[in-house]
ChimeraX commands (.cxc) that place a marker at each C-alpha (Angstrom):
marker #1 position 2.40,-24.33,-27.80 radius 0.5
marker #1 position 3.55,-20.66,-27.51 radius 0.5
marker #1 position 6.28,-19.55,-25.07 radius 0.5
marker #1 position 4.79,-17.40,-22.31 radius 0.5
marker #1 position 6.97,-14.55,-20.77 radius 0.5
marker #1 position 8.29,-14.71,-17.26 radius 0.5
marker #1 position 6.48,-12.82,-14.50 radius 0.5
marker #1 position 7.62,-9.08,-14.56 radius 0.5
marker #1 position 7.24,-8.86,-10.75 radius 0.5
marker #1 position 9.05,-11.96,-9.38 radius 0.5
marker #1 position 10.63,-13.47,-12.51 radius 0.5
marker #1 position 8.80,-16.84,-12.22 radius 0.5
marker #1 position 8.68,-18.97,-15.29 radius 0.5
marker #1 position 5.44,-20.71,-14.31 radius 0.5
marker #1 position 3.03,-18.10,-15.84 radius 0.5
marker #1 position -0.27,-19.08,-17.35 radius 0.5
marker #1 position -3.13,-17.52,-19.28 radius 0.5
marker #1 position -6.58,-16.68,-17.79 radius 0.5
marker #1 position -8.68,-15.13,-20.54 radius 0.5
marker #1 position -6.86,-12.09,-21.75 radius 0.5
marker #1 position -4.54,-11.88,-18.77 radius 0.5
marker #1 position -1.33,-13.59,-17.85 radius 0.5
marker #1 position -1.01,-14.78,-14.28 radius 0.5
marker #1 position 1.84,-15.76,-11.94 radius 0.5
marker #1 position 1.02,-18.56,-9.53 radius 0.5
marker #1 position 3.91,-17.69,-7.21 radius 0.5
marker #1 position 3.17,-14.02,-6.47 radius 0.5
marker #1 position -0.44,-13.66,-7.86 radius 0.5
marker #1 position 0.59,-10.83,-10.21 radius 0.5
marker #1 position -1.61,-10.36,-13.22 radius 0.5
marker #1 position -0.92,-8.40,-16.39 radius 0.5
marker #1 position -2.35,-8.18,-19.92 radius 0.5
marker #1 position -0.69,-9.73,-22.89 radius 0.5
marker #1 position -0.57,-6.28,-24.62 radius 0.5
marker #1 position 1.31,-4.66,-21.68 radius 0.5
marker #1 position 4.11,-7.19,-21.75 radius 0.5
marker #1 position 6.76,-6.89,-19.16 radius 0.5
marker #1 position 7.62,-3.21,-19.72 radius 0.5
marker #1 position 4.62,-1.77,-18.05 radius 0.5
marker #1 position 4.91,-0.86,-14.35 radius 0.5
marker #1 position 1.85,-0.71,-12.07 radius 0.5
marker #1 position 1.70,2.50,-10.03 radius 0.5
marker #1 position -0.09,2.37,-6.69 radius 0.5
marker #1 position -2.09,5.34,-5.43 radius 0.5
marker #1 position -2.72,5.79,-1.72 radius 0.5
marker #1 position -5.87,7.59,-0.68 radius 0.5
marker #1 position -7.06,8.80,2.74 radius 0.5
marker #1 position -10.52,8.24,4.28 radius 0.5
marker #1 position -12.00,11.06,2.21 radius 0.5
marker #1 position -10.49,9.94,-1.00 radius 0.5
marker #1 position -7.66,12.49,-1.21 radius 0.5
marker #1 position -4.45,11.23,-2.72 radius 0.5
marker #1 position -1.52,10.94,-0.19 radius 0.5
marker #1 position 2.18,11.51,-0.92 radius 0.5
marker #1 position 5.33,11.06,0.99 radius 0.5
marker #1 position 5.95,13.95,3.36 radius 0.5
marker #1 position 2.22,14.81,3.81 radius 0.5
marker #1 position 0.79,15.72,7.18 radius 0.5
marker #1 position -2.32,13.73,8.11 radius 0.5
marker #1 position -4.81,13.71,11.03 radius 0.5
marker #1 position -6.05,10.52,12.72 radius 0.5
marker #1 position -9.86,10.45,12.41 radius 0.5
marker #1 position -10.68,8.09,15.36 radius 0.5
marker #1 position -9.15,6.62,18.49 radius 0.5
marker #1 position -6.75,3.85,17.56 radius 0.5
marker #1 position -5.81,1.16,19.99 radius 0.5
marker #1 position -2.03,0.46,20.13 radius 0.5
marker #1 position -1.01,-3.24,20.54 radius 0.5
marker #1 position 1.07,-3.69,23.60 radius 0.5
marker #1 position 0.20,-0.34,25.12 radius 0.5
marker #1 position -2.47,0.78,27.62 radius 0.5
marker #1 position -3.00,4.00,25.83 radius 0.5
marker #1 position -4.52,4.87,22.45 radius 0.5
marker #1 position -3.79,7.35,19.66 radius 0.5
marker #1 position -6.61,9.88,20.07 radius 0.5
marker #1 position -8.68,11.07,17.10 radius 0.5
marker #1 position -7.49,14.48,15.96 radius 0.5
marker #1 position -3.72,13.65,16.45 radius 0.5
marker #1 position -1.65,15.23,13.71 radius 0.5
marker #1 position 1.11,13.12,12.10 radius 0.5
marker #1 position 3.81,14.95,10.15 radius 0.5
marker #1 position 6.08,13.78,7.38 radius 0.5
marker #1 position 4.57,10.41,6.58 radius 0.5
marker #1 position 6.14,7.78,4.28 radius 0.5
marker #1 position 3.96,5.57,2.05 radius 0.5
marker #1 position 4.80,1.83,2.01 radius 0.5
marker #1 position 3.46,-1.41,0.58 radius 0.5
marker #1 position 1.49,-3.66,2.86 radius 0.5
marker #1 position -1.59,-3.79,5.07 radius 0.5
marker #1 position -0.49,-0.88,7.09 radius 0.5
marker #1 position 0.50,1.58,4.41 radius 0.5
marker #1 position 1.70,4.60,6.25 radius 0.5
marker #1 position 5.08,4.63,8.13 radius 0.5
marker #1 position 5.41,7.54,10.55 radius 0.5
marker #1 position 6.56,8.79,13.98 radius 0.5
marker #1 position 3.95,9.85,16.54 radius 0.5
marker #1 position 4.83,11.97,19.55 radius 0.5
marker #1 position 4.60,9.92,22.69 radius 0.5
marker #1 position 4.45,6.66,20.83 radius 0.5
marker #1 position 7.45,6.59,18.53 radius 0.5
marker #1 position 7.66,4.74,15.17 radius 0.5
marker #1 position 4.34,3.50,14.02 radius 0.5
marker #1 position 2.45,2.11,10.97 radius 0.5
marker #1 position -1.01,3.26,10.26 radius 0.5
marker #1 position -3.68,2.32,7.75 radius 0.5
marker #1 position -4.59,5.06,5.28 radius 0.5
marker #1 position -8.35,4.49,5.90 radius 0.5
marker #1 position -8.06,5.92,9.39 radius 0.5
marker #1 position -6.36,9.33,8.44 radius 0.5
marker #1 position -7.36,12.39,6.50 radius 0.5
marker #1 position -5.06,14.72,4.73 radius 0.5
marker #1 position -4.45,17.84,6.80 radius 0.5
marker link #1:1,2 radius 0.2
marker link #1:2,3 radius 0.2
marker link #1:3,4 radius 0.2
marker link #1:4,5 radius 0.2
marker link #1:5,6 radius 0.2
marker link #1:6,7 radius 0.2
marker link #1:7,8 radius 0.2
marker link #1:8,9 radius 0.2
marker link #1:9,10 radius 0.2
marker link #1:10,11 radius 0.2
marker link #1:11,12 radius 0.2
marker link #1:12,13 radius 0.2
marker link #1:13,14 radius 0.2
marker link #1:14,15 radius 0.2
marker link #1:15,16 radius 0.2
marker link #1:16,17 radius 0.2
marker link #1:17,18 radius 0.2
marker link #1:18,19 radius 0.2
marker link #1:19,20 radius 0.2
marker link #1:20,21 radius 0.2
marker link #1:21,22 radius 0.2
marker link #1:22,23 radius 0.2
marker link #1:23,24 radius 0.2
marker link #1:24,25 radius 0.2
marker link #1:25,26 radius 0.2
marker link #1:26,27 radius 0.2
marker link #1:27,28 radius 0.2
marker link #1:28,29 radius 0.2
marker link #1:29,30 radius 0.2
marker link #1:30,31 radius 0.2
marker link #1:31,32 radius 0.2
marker link #1:32,33 radius 0.2
marker link #1:33,34 radius 0.2
marker link #1:34,35 radius 0.2
marker link #1:35,36 radius 0.2
marker link #1:36,37 radius 0.2
marker link #1:37,38 radius 0.2
marker link #1:38,39 radius 0.2
marker link #1:39,40 radius 0.2
marker link #1:40,41 radius 0.2
marker link #1:41,42 radius 0.2
marker link #1:42,43 radius 0.2
marker link #1:43,44 radius 0.2
marker link #1:44,45 radius 0.2
marker link #1:45,46 radius 0.2
marker link #1:46,47 radius 0.2
marker link #1:47,48 radius 0.2
marker link #1:48,49 radius 0.2
marker link #1:49,50 radius 0.2
marker link #1:50,51 radius 0.2
marker link #1:51,52 radius 0.2
marker link #1:52,53 radius 0.2
marker link #1:53,54 radius 0.2
marker link #1:54,55 radius 0.2
marker link #1:55,56 radius 0.2
marker link #1:56,57 radius 0.2
marker link #1:57,58 radius 0.2
marker link #1:58,59 radius 0.2
marker link #1:59,60 radius 0.2
marker link #1:60,61 radius 0.2
marker link #1:61,62 radius 0.2
marker link #1:62,63 radius 0.2
marker link #1:63,64 radius 0.2
marker link #1:64,65 radius 0.2
marker link #1:65,66 radius 0.2
marker link #1:66,67 radius 0.2
marker link #1:67,68 radius 0.2
marker link #1:68,69 radius 0.2
marker link #1:69,70 radius 0.2
marker link #1:70,71 radius 0.2
marker link #1:71,72 radius 0.2
marker link #1:72,73 radius 0.2
marker link #1:73,74 radius 0.2
marker link #1:74,75 radius 0.2
marker link #1:75,76 radius 0.2
marker link #1:76,77 radius 0.2
marker link #1:77,78 radius 0.2
marker link #1:78,79 radius 0.2
marker link #1:79,80 radius 0.2
marker link #1:80,81 radius 0.2
marker link #1:81,82 radius 0.2
marker link #1:82,83 radius 0.2
marker link #1:83,84 radius 0.2
marker link #1:84,85 radius 0.2
marker link #1:85,86 radius 0.2
marker link #1:86,87 radius 0.2
marker link #1:87,88 radius 0.2
marker link #1:88,89 radius 0.2
marker link #1:89,90 radius 0.2
marker link #1:90,91 radius 0.2
marker link #1:91,92 radius 0.2
marker link #1:92,93 radius 0.2
marker link #1:93,94 radius 0.2
marker link #1:94,95 radius 0.2
marker link #1:95,96 radius 0.2
marker link #1:96,97 radius 0.2
marker link #1:97,98 radius 0.2
marker link #1:98,99 radius 0.2
marker link #1:99,100 radius 0.2
marker link #1:100,101 radius 0.2
marker link #1:101,102 radius 0.2
marker link #1:102,103 radius 0.2
marker link #1:103,104 radius 0.2
marker link #1:104,105 radius 0.2
marker link #1:105,106 radius 0.2
marker link #1:106,107 radius 0.2
marker link #1:107,108 radius 0.2
marker link #1:108,109 radius 0.2
marker link #1:109,110 radius 0.2
marker link #1:110,111 radius 0.2
marker link #1:111,112 radius 0.2
view
């Protein structure tokens, strides 16, 4: 039996083959055999209109968003300056006037 490489994302030794892909059962990362461990996957964040977002962009909220633990909401049309893109479900880290530090989903903003 051939020796499979460790997972390039988490380093797990328990990788296995699924068709032409190698899969890690611990972190669910998949990569092709041809790529090996030297290829890095680059994530692209897009707004509601499909425009590519970058760190430092200014975005506009497209609809009213309820804020957990607060009686008020972020109104549609609110501009948010100097965003940071992060991994996760809420992929924009920002500061909103009147609310403070906040995380937003990119599907609810458009590039200004």
